[in-house]
C-alpha positions as CSV (number, residue, x, y, z in Angstrom):
1,M,116.8,58.9,105.6
2,T,119.7,60.0,107.4
3,R,120.6,63.7,107.6
4,P,123.7,64.3,105.8
5,R,126.7,65.7,107.6
6,S,128.4,68.7,105.9
7,C,131.8,68.2,104.4
8,A,133.1,70.8,107.0
9,A,131.7,68.6,109.8
10,I,133.2,65.4,108.5
11,L,136.5,66.9,107.6
12,V,136.9,68.0,111.2
13,L,136.8,64.5,112.2
14,A,139.9,64.0,110.5
15,V,141.8,66.5,112.9
16,A,143.3,64.9,115.9
17,A,144.0,67.2,118.8
18,A,147.6,67.8,119.9
19,G,148.8,68.5,123.4
20,C,150.7,67.6,126.1
21,G,150.3,64.1,127.3
22,S,148.5,63.1,130.5
23,G,148.7,60.0,132.6
24,T,147.1,58.4,135.5
25,A,147.9,56.9,138.8
26,P,146.2,55.1,141.6
27,A,144.0,57.8,143.1
28,S,144.2,58.3,146.9
29,S,141.1,59.2,149.1
30,A,143.0,61.4,151.1
31,P,142.6,65.4,150.4
32,P,145.9,66.8,148.7
33,A,148.0,68.8,151.1
34,A,149.5,72.1,149.8
35,S,152.9,72.1,148.4
36,S,155.5,73.7,150.5
37,P,158.0,75.8,148.6
38,A,161.7,75.0,149.8
39,P,163.7,77.7,151.2
40,A,165.5,79.9,149.0
41,S,168.9,78.6,150.1
42,G,167.9,75.0,149.3
43,L,168.0,75.1,145.4
44,R,168.0,71.9,143.5
45,P,170.8,71.1,141.0
46,V,169.5,71.6,137.4
47,A,171.0,70.4,134.1
48,L,170.0,70.5,130.5
49,P,169.0,67.0,129.2
50,D,170.1,65.5,125.8
51,L,168.3,67.8,123.2
52,A,168.9,65.6,120.2
53,R,165.0,64.7,119.7
54,V,163.8,68.3,119.4
55,D,164.0,70.6,116.6
56,A,167.1,72.9,116.0
57,S,164.9,75.9,116.5
58,V,163.9,74.7,120.0
59,Q,167.6,73.6,120.9
60,Q,168.7,77.2,120.2
61,Q,165.8,78.6,122.4
62,L,166.9,76.2,125.2
63,H,170.6,77.2,124.8
64,E,169.7,80.9,124.7
65,R,167.6,80.6,128.0
66,E,170.3,78.7,129.7
67,A,172.8,81.4,129.1
68,A,170.3,84.0,130.3
69,L,169.8,81.9,133.6
70,K,173.5,81.6,134.1
71,E,173.8,85.5,133.6
72,V,171.2,86.2,136.3
73,L,172.6,83.7,138.8
74,A,176.0,85.3,138.3
75,R,174.9,88.9,138.8
76,S,175.4,89.8,142.4
77,G,172.6,92.1,142.5
78,A,170.0,89.8,141.0
79,S,166.8,89.6,143.1
80,D,165.1,86.3,144.1
81,E,162.3,87.4,141.7
82,E,164.7,87.8,138.7
83,K,166.3,84.4,139.5
84,A,162.7,82.9,139.9
85,A,161.8,84.2,136.6
86,A,164.8,82.7,134.9
87,F,164.6,79.5,136.5
88,G,160.8,79.4,135.6
89,G,161.3,80.4,132.0
90,M,163.9,77.6,131.5
91,A,161.4,75.1,133.1
92,V,158.6,76.2,130.8
93,L,160.6,75.5,127.7
94,L,161.8,72.1,128.9
95,H,158.2,71.3,130.0
96,A,156.8,72.3,126.6
97,S,159.4,70.1,124.9
98,E,158.1,67.1,127.2
99,Y,161.4,66.9,129.2
100,Y,159.3,66.6,132.4
101,E,161.9,65.3,134.6
102,A,164.5,67.7,133.7
103,A,161.9,70.7,133.9
104,E,160.7,69.9,137.7
105,P,163.8,71.0,139.6
106,Y,163.8,74.3,137.7
107,Y,160.1,74.7,138.5
108,L,160.9,73.9,142.2
109,N,163.7,76.4,142.3
110,A,161.4,79.2,140.8
111,Q,158.8,78.3,143.5
112,A,161.4,78.4,146.3
113,L,162.7,81.7,145.3
114,A,159.2,83.3,144.8
115,P,156.8,81.4,147.1
116,R,153.9,83.8,146.7
117,E,153.9,83.5,142.9
118,P,150.9,81.2,141.9
119,R,152.2,80.5,138.3
120,W,154.9,78.2,139.4
121,P,152.6,75.5,141.2
122,H,150.0,76.2,138.5
123,L,152.5,75.0,135.9
124,L,153.7,72.2,138.1
125,H,150.3,71.0,138.3
126,F,150.3,70.3,134.4
127,L,153.8,68.8,134.7
128,H,152.7,66.4,137.5
129,K,149.5,65.4,135.6
130,S,151.7,64.6,132.7
131,R,153.9,62.3,134.7
132,G,150.9,60.5,136.0
133,A,151.1,62.0,139.6
134,P,147.6,63.3,140.1
135,D,148.0,63.6,144.0
136,Q,150.9,66.0,143.5
137,A,148.9,67.8,140.7
138,M,146.1,68.4,143.2
139,A,148.5,69.6,145.9
140,D,150.0,72.1,143.3
141,L,146.3,73.3,142.7
142,T,145.7,73.7,146.4
143,R,148.6,75.8,146.7
144,V,147.5,78.0,143.8
145,L,144.2,78.6,145.5
146,E,146.0,79.4,148.9
147,L,148.0,82.2,147.0
148,S,144.9,83.3,144.7
149,P,141.7,82.0,146.0
150,D,139.6,83.3,143.0
151,D,141.8,81.8,140.2
152,V,139.0,80.5,138.0
153,P,141.1,78.1,135.7
154,A,142.9,76.4,139.1
155,L,139.2,76.1,140.5
156,V,138.1,74.3,137.3
157,W,141.2,72.1,136.9
158,L,140.8,71.0,140.5
159,G,137.1,70.5,140.3
160,R,137.6,68.2,137.3
161,M,140.2,66.3,139.1
162,Y,138.0,65.7,142.1
163,L,135.1,64.6,139.6
164,D,137.7,62.2,138.0
165,R,138.1,60.6,141.4
166,G,134.4,60.3,142.1
167,E,134.4,63.1,144.7
168,A,131.6,65.5,143.4
169,E,130.9,66.8,147.0
170,K,134.4,68.3,146.8
171,A,134.2,69.3,143.1
172,E,131.0,71.2,143.3
173,P,132.0,73.8,145.7
174,L,134.9,74.9,143.5
175,F,132.7,75.2,140.5
176,E,130.4,77.3,142.5
177,R,133.1,79.6,143.6
178,A,134.3,79.8,139.9
179,Q,130.7,80.7,138.7
180,R,130.8,83.8,140.9
181,H,133.4,85.4,138.6
182,P,132.2,86.5,135.1
183,P,132.3,86.0,132.2
184,Q,130.2,82.7,132.3
185,R,132.5,79.9,131.2
186,V,131.1,76.6,129.6
187,A,133.8,74.6,131.5
188,V,132.4,76.0,134.8
189,L,128.9,75.0,133.8
190,L,129.8,71.7,132.7
191,G,131.6,70.9,136.0
192,L,128.5,72.2,137.9
193,G,126.2,70.0,135.8
194,Q,128.3,67.0,136.1
195,S,128.5,67.5,139.7
196,A,124.8,67.6,140.1
197,L,124.5,64.4,137.9
198,A,126.9,62.6,140.1
199,R,124.6,63.5,143.0
200,K,121.5,62.5,141.0
201,D,120.1,65.8,140.8
202,Y,118.9,65.5,137.4
203,A,116.8,68.6,137.3
204,R,119.6,70.7,138.5
205,A,122.1,69.1,136.1
206,A,119.7,69.4,133.0
207,S,119.2,73.1,133.9
208,V,122.8,74.0,134.2
209,L,123.8,72.0,131.1
210,E,121.2,73.6,129.0
211,E,122.5,76.8,130.1
212,A,126.1,75.7,129.1
213,L,124.7,75.0,125.4
214,R,123.0,78.4,125.4
215,T,126.4,79.9,126.3
216,D,128.2,77.9,123.7
217,P,126.0,76.0,121.3
218,A,129.1,74.5,119.6
219,A,130.0,72.6,122.9
220,A,128.7,69.4,121.4
221,S,130.2,67.1,124.1
222,V,128.0,68.7,126.7
223,R,125.1,67.0,125.2
224,S,126.2,63.5,126.6
225,P,125.9,64.3,130.3
226,L,122.6,66.4,129.3
227,A,121.2,63.2,127.9
228,M,122.1,61.4,131.1
229,A,120.2,64.1,133.1
230,Y,117.1,63.8,130.9
231,R,117.2,60.1,131.2
232,G,117.4,60.4,135.0
233,L,114.2,62.6,134.7
234,G,112.6,60.0,132.6
235,D,112.4,62.0,129.5
236,T,113.8,59.5,127.1
237,T,112.6,61.6,123.9
238,R,114.9,64.6,125.0
239,A,117.6,62.2,126.0
240,A,117.7,60.6,122.5
241,E,117.5,64.1,120.8
242,Q,120.6,65.1,122.6
243,L,122.6,61.9,121.8
244,R,121.8,62.5,118.3
245,Q,123.4,65.9,118.4
246,W,126.4,64.7,120.5
247,R,130.0,65.0,119.2
248,N,133.3,64.3,121.1
249,T,134.5,67.9,121.2
250,E,136.8,69.4,123.9
251,V,135.3,71.9,126.4
252,V,138.3,74.4,126.8
253,V,139.4,75.9,130.0
254,P,140.4,79.5,129.3
255,D,143.8,79.6,131.2
256,P,146.5,82.3,130.5
257,V,149.1,80.1,132.3
258,R,148.4,77.0,130.2
259,M,148.6,79.3,127.2
260,E,152.0,80.5,128.3
261,L,153.1,77.0,128.3
262,D,151.4,76.2,124.9
263,L,152.9,79.2,123.2
264,S,156.5,78.9,124.6
265,L,158.2,77.0,121.8
266,Q,159.2,78.0,118.3
267,S,158.7,74.6,117.0
268,G,156.4,72.7,114.5
269,L,154.9,70.8,117.5
270,S,154.1,73.9,119.2
271,F,152.7,75.7,116.2
272,E,150.5,72.6,115.6
273,L,149.2,72.9,119.2
274,R,148.5,76.6,118.8
275,G,146.6,75.9,115.5
276,V,144.6,73.1,117.2
277,R,143.5,75.5,119.9
278,A,142.5,78.1,117.3
279,L,140.3,75.5,115.5
280,E,138.8,74.6,118.7
281,T,137.6,78.3,119.1
282,R,136.7,78.6,115.4
283,D,139.3,81.2,114.8
284,F,140.3,79.7,111.2
285,A,142.4,82.5,110.2
286,A,144.7,82.2,113.2
287,A,144.7,78.4,112.9
288,T,146.0,78.8,109.2
289,D,148.6,81.2,110.2
290,F,149.9,78.7,112.9
291,F,149.8,75.7,110.8
292,R,151.7,77.5,108.0
293,Q,154.4,78.7,110.5
294,G,154.8,74.9,111.6
295,V,155.0,73.9,108.0
296,K,158.0,76.3,107.4
297,L,159.8,74.8,110.5
298,T,159.0,71.0,109.9
299,D,160.2,68.5,107.1
300,G,157.2,67.1,105.3
301,G,158.7,63.9,105.4
302,T,158.3,63.4,109.0
303,P,154.9,62.5,110.7
304,L,154.6,66.0,112.3
305,G,155.2,67.5,108.9
306,R,152.4,65.7,107.3
307,S,150.3,66.2,110.2
308,L,150.7,70.0,109.9
309,R,149.9,69.9,106.4
310,H,146.8,68.1,106.8
311,K,145.6,70.4,109.5
312,L,146.5,73.4,107.4
313,G,144.3,72.0,104.7
314,T,141.6,71.5,107.1
315,A,141.9,75.2,108.2
316,L,142.0,76.4,104.7
317,Y,138.9,74.3,104.1
318,L,137.0,75.7,107.0
319,S,138.1,79.2,105.9
320,G,136.5,78.9,102.5
321,D,139.8,78.3,100.6
322,L,138.9,75.0,98.8
323,P,141.9,75.0,96.3
324,G,144.3,75.7,99.0
325,A,142.8,73.0,101.1
326,V,143.0,70.3,98.4
327,A,146.5,71.4,97.6
328,Q,147.5,70.6,101.2
329,F,145.8,67.3,101.5
330,R,147.3,66.2,98.2
331,D,150.8,67.5,99.5
332,T,150.2,65.2,102.6
333,V,149.4,62.2,100.5
334,R,152.4,62.8,98.4
335,L,154.7,62.8,101.3
336,A,153.3,59.9,102.9
337,P,155.2,56.4,103.2
338,A,154.4,54.0,100.4
339,G,152.9,51.6,103.0
340,G,152.5,50.7,106.6
341,R,150.4,52.5,109.3
342,D,150.3,56.2,109.0
343,E,147.4,58.2,110.8
344,T,148.1,61.4,109.0
345,A,148.1,59.9,105.5
346,A,144.9,58.1,106.4
347,K,143.3,61.3,107.4
348,A,144.6,63.1,104.2
349,H,143.1,60.4,101.9
350,Y,139.9,60.3,104.1
351,S,139.6,64.1,103.6
352,L,140.1,63.8,99.9
353,G,137.6,60.9,99.6
354,V,135.1,62.8,101.4
355,L,135.5,65.8,99.3
356,M,135.3,63.6,96.1
357,A,132.4,61.7,97.1
358,S,130.6,64.9,97.8
359,A,131.5,65.9,94.2
360,G,129.9,63.0,92.6
361,M,133.5,61.4,91.8
362,G,132.7,58.2,93.2
363,A,135.5,56.1,91.6
364,Q,138.1,58.5,92.9
365,A,136.6,58.7,96.3
366,I,136.9,55.0,96.5
367,E,140.5,55.1,95.7
368,H,141.3,57.6,98.5
369,L,138.8,56.0,101.2
370,T,140.6,52.6,100.2
371,S,143.9,54.1,100.9
372,A,142.7,55.7,104.2
373,A,141.6,52.3,105.4
374,S,144.9,50.7,104.3
375,Y,147.0,53.3,106.3
376,N,144.6,52.8,109.2
377,P,142.5,49.7,109.4
378,N,140.7,50.8,112.5
379,Y,139.7,54.2,111.1
380,V,135.9,53.8,111.5
381,E,134.9,56.9,109.7
382,A,137.0,56.0,106.7
383,L,135.5,52.7,106.7
384,V,132.0,53.9,106.7
385,A,132.7,56.3,104.0
386,L,134.2,53.8,101.9
387,G,131.1,51.4,102.4
388,D,128.9,54.1,101.5
389,A,130.9,55.1,98.4
390,L,131.0,51.6,97.1
391,R,127.3,51.0,97.8
392,R,126.2,54.3,95.9
393,Q,128.6,53.0,92.9
394,G,126.6,49.9,92.6
395,R,129.4,47.8,94.3
396,V,127.0,46.7,97.1
397,A,128.5,43.3,97.8
398,D,131.8,45.0,98.3
399,S,130.4,47.5,100.7
400,L,129.2,45.0,103.3
401,P,132.5,43.9,104.5
402,R,133.7,47.3,105.1
403,Y,130.7,48.2,107.3
404,Q,131.3,44.9,109.2
405,E,135.0,46.1,109.7
406,A,133.8,49.3,111.1
407,L,131.4,47.6,113.5
408,R,134.1,45.2,114.7
409,T,136.2,48.4,115.5
410,N,133.1,50.1,117.0
411,P,130.0,48.2,117.5
412,R,128.0,51.4,118.5
413,S,128.5,53.0,115.2
414,N,125.1,54.1,114.0
415,E,126.4,55.0,110.5
416,A,128.1,51.6,110.0
417,R,124.9,49.6,111.1
418,F,122.7,51.7,108.9
419,G,124.8,51.4,105.9
420,Y,125.0,47.6,106.2
421,G,121.2,47.5,106.4
422,M,120.8,49.6,103.4
423,G,123.2,47.3,101.6
424,L,121.0,44.4,102.4
425,V,118.2,46.3,101.0
426,R,120.0,47.2,97.7
427,L,120.7,43.4,97.5
428,R,116.9,42.9,97.8
429,R,117.5,40.7,100.8
430,Y,114.6,42.4,102.5
431,R,113.8,39.8,105.1
432,E,117.5,39.8,106.1
433,A,117.2,43.6,106.2
434,R,114.2,43.8,108.2
435,S,115.8,41.5,110.9
436,W,118.9,43.6,110.8
437,F,117.0,46.8,111.5
438,E,114.7,45.1,114.2
439,E,117.9,44.3,116.1
440,A,119.4,47.8,115.7
441,A,116.1,49.4,116.6
442,A,115.9,47.3,119.9
443,S,119.4,47.8,120.8
444,R,119.5,51.6,120.0
445,P,115.8,52.9,120.8
446,D,117.2,56.4,120.5
447,A,118.4,55.8,116.9
448,L,115.6,57.3,114.8
449,D,117.4,56.4,111.5
450,M,116.9,52.5,112.5
451,Q,113.3,53.1,113.6
452,L,112.5,54.7,110.3
453,A,114.2,52.3,108.2
454,L,112.4,49.4,110.0
455,A,109.1,51.2,109.5
456,R,109.7,51.5,105.6
457,L,110.5,47.9,105.2
458,L,107.4,46.9,107.2
459,V,105.2,49.0,105.0
460,A,106.8,49.0,101.7
461,A,109.1,46.0,101.1
462,P,108.3,44.0,97.9
463,D,108.9,40.6,99.8
464,P,105.4,40.0,101.5
465,A,107.3,38.0,104.1
466,A,109.0,41.2,105.1
467,R,105.8,43.3,105.3
468,D,103.6,44.0,108.3
469,G,101.5,47.0,107.4
470,G,99.7,47.3,110.9
471,R,103.0,47.1,112.9
472,G,104.6,49.5,110.5
473,L,101.9,52.2,111.0
474,A,102.0,51.7,114.8
475,L,105.6,52.2,114.8
476,M,105.2,55.4,112.6
477,Q,102.5,56.7,114.8
478,Q,104.9,56.1,117.7
479,I,107.7,58.0,116.1
480,M,105.6,60.9,114.9
481,S,104.4,61.3,118.5
482,T,107.9,61.5,120.0
483,V,109.9,63.4,117.4
484,P,109.5,67.2,117.5
485,E,110.9,68.1,114.1
486,R,108.8,67.0,111.1
487,T,110.9,65.9,108.0
488,T,110.1,65.0,104.4
489,A,111.4,61.4,105.2
490,L,108.9,61.2,108.1
491,G,106.1,62.3,105.9
492,E,106.8,59.9,103.1
493,T,107.1,57.0,105.4
494,L,103.9,57.8,107.1
495,A,102.3,58.1,103.6
496,M,103.6,54.7,102.8
497,A,102.3,53.2,106.0
498,L,98.9,54.6,105.4
499,A,98.6,53.4,102.0
500,E,99.7,49.8,102.9
501,T,96.8,49.7,105.5
502,G,94.3,50.9,102.8
503,D,93.9,54.6,103.7
504,Y,94.7,55.9,100.3
505,T,93.0,59.2,100.8
506,Q,95.0,60.3,103.9
507,A,98.1,58.8,102.4
508,A,97.7,61.0,99.3
509,G,97.1,64.0,101.5
510,V,100.3,63.4,103.5
511,Q,102.2,63.0,100.3
512,R,100.9,66.2,98.9
513,G,102.2,67.9,102.0
514,V,105.7,66.6,101.7
515,L,105.7,67.3,97.9
516,A,104.8,70.9,98.6
517,A,107.6,71.3,101.0
518,A,110.1,69.6,98.6
519,S,108.9,71.8,95.9
520,Q,109.1,75.0,97.8
521,A,112.8,73.9,99.0
522,G,113.8,73.5,95.3
523,L,114.4,69.8,95.5
524,A,113.8,68.7,92.0
525,G,114.9,65.1,92.4
526,D,112.8,64.7,95.5
527,V,109.7,66.2,93.8
528,R,110.0,63.5,90.9
529,R,110.2,60.8,93.4
530,M,107.3,62.1,95.6
531,T,105.0,62.6,92.5
532,R,105.5,58.9,91.4
533,N,104.3,57.7,94.8
534,L,101.5,60.4,95.0
535,R,100.2,58.8,91.7
536,L,100.2,55.5,93.1
537,Y,98.0,56.7,96.3
538,E,95.6,58.3,94.0
539,Q,95.2,55.1,92.0
540,R,94.7,53.4,95.2
541,R,97.9,51.3,95.0
542,P,100.4,50.9,97.8
543,C,104.1,51.6,97.3
544,R,106.4,48.6,96.9
545,E,109.6,50.5,96.8
546,P,110.8,51.5,100.4
547,W,113.7,53.6,98.8
548,A,113.6,54.4,95.0
549,D,116.9,54.2,93.1
550,D,117.2,57.8,93.0
551,D,116.6,58.4,96.6
552,P,119.5,60.2,98.4
553,V,120.1,57.3,100.6
554,H,121.2,55.2,97.6
555,A,122.3,57.8,94.9
556,P,125.5,59.9,95.1
557,G,124.4,63.4,96.1
558,P,125.2,66.7,94.0
559,P,128.3,68.5,94.8
560,V,127.9,70.6,98.0
561,D,129.9,73.4,96.4
562,P,129.4,74.2,92.6
563,S,133.2,74.8,92.3
564,L,134.1,71.5,94.2
565,R,134.3,69.3,91.1
566,A,136.2,71.6,89.2
567,V,138.8,72.1,91.8
568,L,139.2,68.4,92.4
569,R,139.6,67.8,88.7
570,G,142.1,70.8,88.6
571,N,144.2,69.5,91.3
572,R,144.2,65.6,90.2
573,S,147.7,63.9,90.8
């Protein structure tokens, strides 16, 4: 019934992006004024803060950079540009180490000494955003654009800030200016689409956002505003299709200045950030290298050390190194605290649980997913995966509370809602299951899984009080008219509906079609199940089993990789 997600897609859910913090402050409706650099003679006093909370490698970097700054300032022939570079270099290291207050006067001195250099206000804008001062950040970006009117990253950053303030009329011209400079950037197209959406120009928004997806099909977060555009156009079918494919991914702004900041530190945190950026661009080899360097610098007993090891495992998995990935996940679990809340331990257990469930190792999967939920009781993906593993291992009654916990955390979780409904089916509580899916289908009309599950219950539930063949057939006809992609699940359900309403000849014809498709695809298990139902229709008998025990929705699936089970067994702790 549901389209299974690949292990790679699921494991990536367990990777949390790391980066500089951001804050918010009350927005002002007045346009930001350009920041005015202080005269070179008015330099601000600067001092290193207490460095006890950063790695020894970072402390060494900062002390070396401070010594270099003092040398430049003591040299009689040093130019203002040299002094600016020395102050700015120190500011970047402090900024990257999250010493924002200490970094600011270094930046301001660099800006005062080199007032025509756009790097310093550009970096200051990131610092002011991190300190929760959006008006100052916008003023910094305005200054950047005074000095460099075609600076695409600055145009995008400022446009996004105007969008955040609800001022699309000021944001749109900035994105239009950015669009004039190739290559085409998804961040620019997204900004244009969001601006058009804010103006209720749905046709323009849909066109631009479709172009963004053509430019980068992996930019799944673009699908949410695109769905809003289609909904505004009245095209609910396309809107639902886009929402089904939505994922919360970051649309990265390619920005050399931001990269300078991100890459400045030789620390575990810096290497983690670099690795996450590489993962976002699907450069798995680079991500693996960055995470390895971070692991070397960071004690595995710390939260950062465990986070680096888990992310290294994810990068290795995505690179195709399954044994290496499992080893890192197990190492993360080994280094985790014995109890309490720990995000990284939860993610490592989740990753191992997903892999073991995919390998058909249900009991071991349940152990790891239970630990994931214990380390993070609000981990929706882990709770749903645990519910699925319990249900597929026959522990159906135990699965229901897990789905309910997931729904308490995220009431919009389709996966949890669907899993709970299928648990009711497995317990043969068909009337409850029908009511459950009726409510789910009504609240989420774009959720095809809910509609299809309801249709199956209406046409094939063993309990006559749960069946309504005419309504089920009408629902299937409605689904078939709106869904562009024909699947075997759709065909099987339509055949069930036709048989329930007495049209056995057409039911058998539809069933033969899906049977042929399954046979051509080499799906031996599906062929056996479909053949049983075909025999029923040929005997002019309806189906009274909405989902057979060997249907993939109930039964554990085969390993996604022939070597997966062997690797997991060879690395058991």
